[in-house]
C-alpha positions, 0 to 999 in steps of 0.5 A: 494942540497948535502949540504941540504941532509947532513944537513937533515941527521945531524939534523935527525940522531937519528930518521933515525938510530932508523928506520933503527934498527927497520927495521933490527930487523923486518927482522931478526925476519922474517928470524928467526934469532931473536926469535919472542918474542924478537921483543917486547923488541927490539921495547921498546929499540928502543923507549927508544933510540928515546925518549932519543935522542929527549930529548938530541936534544931538550936540545941542541936546547934550549941551542942554543935559550938561547944563541941567546937570551942572545947574542941579549940582550947583543948586545942591552945593548952594543948598548945603551952604547952610549945613552945620557940621560938628566933628567930635574926635573922642568917644567922651566928647561924643557922649557928652554931646549926645547927653546934652542933645537928649536933655534938649529934645522936645518931641522924639529921639530915633536911635540906631546902634547896629555896631559894637558899643563904644568904650564907656569908661569915661565921664561922658558915658555916665552923663549919657546914661543919666540923660537917657533915663531922665528923659524916659522917666519924664515920658515927654518924648518918644524914644525908638531904639534899633539895635543889634545885641553885641554886649551884656550892657546893651541888653541890660539897659533895654531890659531895665527900661522896657520892664519899668512900668513908669516908662511908656514911650520907649520902643525897641526893635532889633536885628539878629547878629550875623557872622561876618556882618559889615560894620554899620554907622550908628546914629541918633536923630534929634527931633528930626532937626539934627543927626549925630552919626558915628562912623566906625574906622579901622580897629584901634582908631576912635570913631568919627562923630559928626553932628549934622544940621541940614533938612535934606541930610536929616530927612535922608537919615530919617527915612533910613531909620524908618526902613530899619524900624519897619524891618526890625523885630520888635520886643516888648516888656512882656517879652522881657518878662518871659526871658527872651533876652536871657536866651541870647547868644552874645558874640565875643568881640 
């Protein structure tokens, strides 16, 4: 209690001092110790004093805020000192890297494909498909896949895996395709230790692939994935058998 009172006095010292001086001036005027015409100039002086003290106090507060922001910024930069980033400038290299990461995964893979598929006419695509199928058949890792159905290959892959009774840890959520939808980055989280993000560029240019290892960045993607997963429409093997995906109207891209 005493500490809170002292803190209050320290924060409001100049304001309280102005009030006290103003009261003293008023009393002295009433006692005719100060001439009555002096009260105006005294009040003006007190107002100027209060305004000056407030400006000084605000300047100190702004300086503290600026220092706090600067310290936080420097702390963030320092924390990113351990970030590991690998840029892969070709789809083949990216797919080969992803295939390797799928083979190395220990617990889970969270995969998002909300943009049209990348070119698959390369050796990386074959390695990627083999790595995915082998990991799913082993049933050692959980694989969650959020997608939009842009092409028959994506649809057939999902039908193949969901309808296979030997695969038990493969789960799919999807979003209906909207006209004029914004291009979205695709990404995969590997064991919540690494994220491989694919950012679409302008038409005709290859995507930029980034592998990022940093706990704060990976956590951000992980939470974003969870939001996508929660909001997506889920599809199961039973729905595959009923022909749900056969009724899809795929866009022409």
